[in-house]
C-alpha positions in Angstrom: 47.7 -33.3 56.8 45.2 -30.5 56.0 41.6 -30.8 54.8 42.8 -29.6 51.4 45.1 -32.7 51.2 42.3 -35.1 52.1 39.8 -33.7 49.6 41.7 -32.7 46.4 39.7 -30.8 43.8 40.0 -32.4 40.3 38.3 -30.4 37.6 34.7 -31.5 36.9 33.5 -31.4 33.3 30.3 -33.0 31.9 32.0 -36.4 31.2 33.4 -36.6 34.7 30.1 -35.5 36.2 28.3 -38.3 34.3 30.9 -40.9 35.3 30.8 -40.0 39.0 27.0 -39.8 39.3 26.7 -43.2 37.5 29.3 -44.9 39.6 29.8 -43.5 43.1 26.6 -41.6 43.0 27.8 -38.1 44.1 30.0 -35.3 42.8 31.8 -32.6 44.8 32.3 -29.2 43.2 34.9 -27.3 45.2 34.9 -23.6 46.0 31.5 -22.8 44.5 30.6 -20.1 47.2 32.9 -17.4 48.5 33.3 -16.3 52.1 30.9 -13.4 51.9 28.1 -15.6 50.5 28.9 -18.2 53.2 28.7 -15.6 56.1 25.3 -14.4 54.9 23.9 -18.0 54.4 25.1 -19.2 57.8 23.5 -16.2 59.6 20.2 -16.5 57.7 20.1 -20.3 58.0 20.5 -20.0 61.8 17.8 -17.3 62.1 15.3 -19.2 59.9 16.0 -22.3 61.9 15.0 -20.6 65.1 11.7 -19.6 63.5 11.0 -23.0 62.1 12.0 -24.6 65.4 9.3 -22.5 67.2 6.7 -24.0 64.8 8.0 -27.5 65.4 7.7 -27.1 69.1 4.2 -25.4 68.9 2.9 -28.2 66.7 4.3 -31.0 68.8 6.7 -32.4 66.3 10.0 -31.2 67.8 11.4 -34.6 68.7 13.9 -35.8 66.2 14.0 -32.5 64.4 16.8 -30.8 66.3 18.9 -28.8 64.0 16.7 -29.2 61.0 14.7 -26.5 59.2 12.4 -26.8 56.1 11.1 -24.5 53.4 13.6 -21.6 53.9 12.3 -19.2 51.3 10.1 -16.1 51.5 11.8 -14.0 54.1 13.9 -11.8 51.8 17.2 -13.3 52.9 20.3 -14.6 51.2 18.6 -18.0 51.0 16.1 -16.5 48.5 19.1 -14.9 46.6 20.8 -18.3 46.5 17.8 -19.9 44.7 17.4 -16.9 42.4 20.9 -17.5 41.1 21.3 -21.2 41.7 24.8 -22.5 41.1 25.6 -25.6 38.9 22.4 -25.1 36.9 23.9 -26.7 33.7 24.8 -29.9 35.5 21.4 -30.2 37.1 19.7 -29.6 33.8 22.0 -32.2 32.2 21.0 -34.8 34.7 17.3 -34.3 33.9 17.7 -33.7 30.2 15.6 -30.6 30.5 13.6 -28.5 32.9 13.4 -29.2 36.7 11.8 -27.7 39.8 12.6 -27.4 43.5 11.0 -30.1 45.5 12.3 -29.0 48.9 14.9 -26.6 50.5 16.1 -27.1 54.0 19.0 -26.5 56.4 20.7 -29.2 58.4 22.8 -27.7 61.3 23.9 -31.1 62.7 24.4 -30.0 66.3 26.9 -31.6 68.6 25.3 -34.6 70.2 22.1 -34.1 68.3 19.6 -36.8 67.5 17.9 -35.6 64.3 16.1 -38.0 62.0 18.8 -37.4 59.4 21.2 -39.6 61.3 19.3 -42.7 60.0 20.4 -44.1 56.6 17.8 -43.1 54.0 17.0 -42.1 50.4 15.4 -38.8 49.5 12.9 -40.3 46.9 10.2 -42.9 47.6 10.0 -44.5 44.2 12.9 -46.6 42.9 13.5 -46.1 39.2 16.5 -47.0 37.0 17.5 -45.2 33.8 15.1 -42.3 34.4 16.2 -40.1 37.3 13.2 -38.5 39.1 15.2 -36.3 41.4 18.7 -35.0 42.3 20.0 -33.7 45.6 22.3 -30.7 46.3 24.2 -30.3 49.6 25.9 -26.9 50.2 28.6 -27.0 52.8 28.4 -23.9 55.0 31.2 -25.2 57.2 34.1 -27.5 56.6 32.9 -31.1 56.5 35.1 -33.6 58.5 34.7 -37.0 60.0 34.9 -35.3 63.4 32.0 -32.9 62.9 29.7 -35.3 61.2 30.3 -35.1 57.4 27.5 -36.8 55.6 28.0 -40.5 55.1 27.4 -41.8 51.5 27.2 -45.4 50.5 28.9 -45.6 47.1 26.9 -47.3 44.3 23.8 -47.8 46.5 21.7 -46.0 43.9 21.9 -49.2 41.9 20.5 -51.5 44.6 16.8 -51.3 45.3 16.9 -53.0 48.7 18.0 -50.7 51.6 21.2 -51.9 53.2 21.3 -53.1 56.8 22.6 -50.6 59.2 25.7 -52.7 59.8 26.5 -52.8 56.1 26.0 -49.1 55.8 28.2 -48.2 58.7 30.9 -50.6 57.4 31.0 -49.3 53.8 29.7 -45.7 53.8 32.2 -42.9 53.2 32.4 -39.4 54.7 31.8 -36.7 52.1 34.5 -34.4 53.4 35.0 -31.0 51.9 35.5 -27.3 52.6 33.0 -24.6 53.4 31.8 -23.4 50.0 31.9 -26.8 48.3 28.7 -28.2 46.8 27.7 -31.8 46.3 25.3 -33.1 43.7 24.1 -36.6 44.3 21.6 -39.2 43.1 18.5 -39.1 45.3 18.5 -42.9 45.3 21.9 -42.9 47.0 21.7 -44.1 50.6 23.1 -41.5 52.9 22.9 -40.2 56.5 24.3 -37.4 58.6 27.0 -38.6 60.9 27.3 -37.9 64.6 28.9 -34.5 65.3 31.7 -35.0 67.9 33.0 -31.5 67.6 32.1 -28.5 69.7 30.2 -26.6 67.0 27.5 -27.1 64.5 28.2 -28.6 61.0 25.9 -26.5 58.9 24.6 -27.3 55.4 21.8 -26.4 53.0 19.9 -29.3 51.5 17.9 -29.0 48.3 16.1 -31.6 46.2 15.2 -31.1 42.5 12.7 -33.0 40.5 10.9 -33.2 37.2 8.2 -30.6 36.6 5.4 -33.1 36.8 6.4 -34.1 40.4 4.7 -32.7 43.4 7.0 -30.6 45.7 6.8 -30.7 49.5 5.6 -27.1 49.5 3.3 -25.3 47.1 5.7 -22.5 46.5 3.5 -20.0 44.6 0.9 -20.1 47.4 3.6 -20.2 50.2 5.3 -17.1 48.8 2.1 -15.1 48.1 1.6 -12.2 47.6 4.7 -12.5 45.4 3.8 -13.3 41.8 5.6 -15.0 39.0 6.7 -11.7 37.5 8.3 -10.8 40.9 10.9 -13.5 40.4 13.7 -13.9 37.9 13.6 -16.6 35.3 15.6 -19.2 37.3 13.4 -18.7 40.4 10.2 -18.9 38.4 11.2 -22.2 36.9 12.5 -23.6 40.2 9.5 -22.6 42.2 7.0 -24.2 39.8 5.3 -21.1 38.4 5.7 -22.7 34.9 4.3 -26.1 36.1 1.1 -25.2 38.0 -2.2 -27.0 37.9 -5.2 -25.0 36.6 -7.6 -23.9 39.4 -10.5 -22.9 37.2 -12.0 -23.5 33.7 -11.0 -20.1 32.7 -7.4 -20.9 33.6 -7.6 -24.2 31.8 -9.1 -23.0 28.5 -6.2 -20.8 27.4 -3.8 -20.7 24.4 -0.5 -22.5 24.9 1.4 -19.3 25.8 -0.9 -18.8 28.8 -1.1 -22.4 30.0 -0.4 -22.8 33.7 1.7 -25.9 32.9 4.0 -24.6 30.1 4.6 -26.8 27.0 8.4 -27.1 27.8 7.8 -28.6 31.2 8.1 -32.4 31.1 
């Protein structure tokens, strides 16, 4: 049996997206990225990881962060290009019913025998809310995801239960999100999930992004982090994602402006 047999690719329309997010909690979109995109993203994710790893070690926070990198933008790589032309935008916007921003952007390499914090069952949002989604996760498969190499474990329906499950319950009922390199998952940030141990002889690489409503605070202040780049240096998708349209005024002069020059634009909600 091939990987294609174990993860068939039914068409995903808006109704099916809504149904799967509401029930299982995640949706797999097959074949979103082509091989050229994957080659560039793999190489750049590895290089950025090495630079982030050096900072982790220098700052004494390396333990438990093996194979993880955070805040991947600003180095002029394919990772920046990915955000500038983010796939599945209509589905993400549909989930929020309007505008959204990028809360964080990382890479998870899931190294063989690794012990990263991502192996612990967790949610990617602190507040538990029902009926009003605060955030949505994206996972980009840079390699094939299999049970052998540590495909992410998802606990179906756990977004509807406020209490965190016991580890025993999670391990008994969670499912591997298997797929092929180039597939993309969107999942409810309340869904309990975890990386699985990688028992293969190579990394199982992925990009991980979290989106939220414009009034939420991202993990990184992107406009300051990416300086000297300015809002006009980015395309419209990147400007929206990076929060240039949802900034807090830093002076009275910035605050007292007509609506078209507000730092927090009227359409951000």
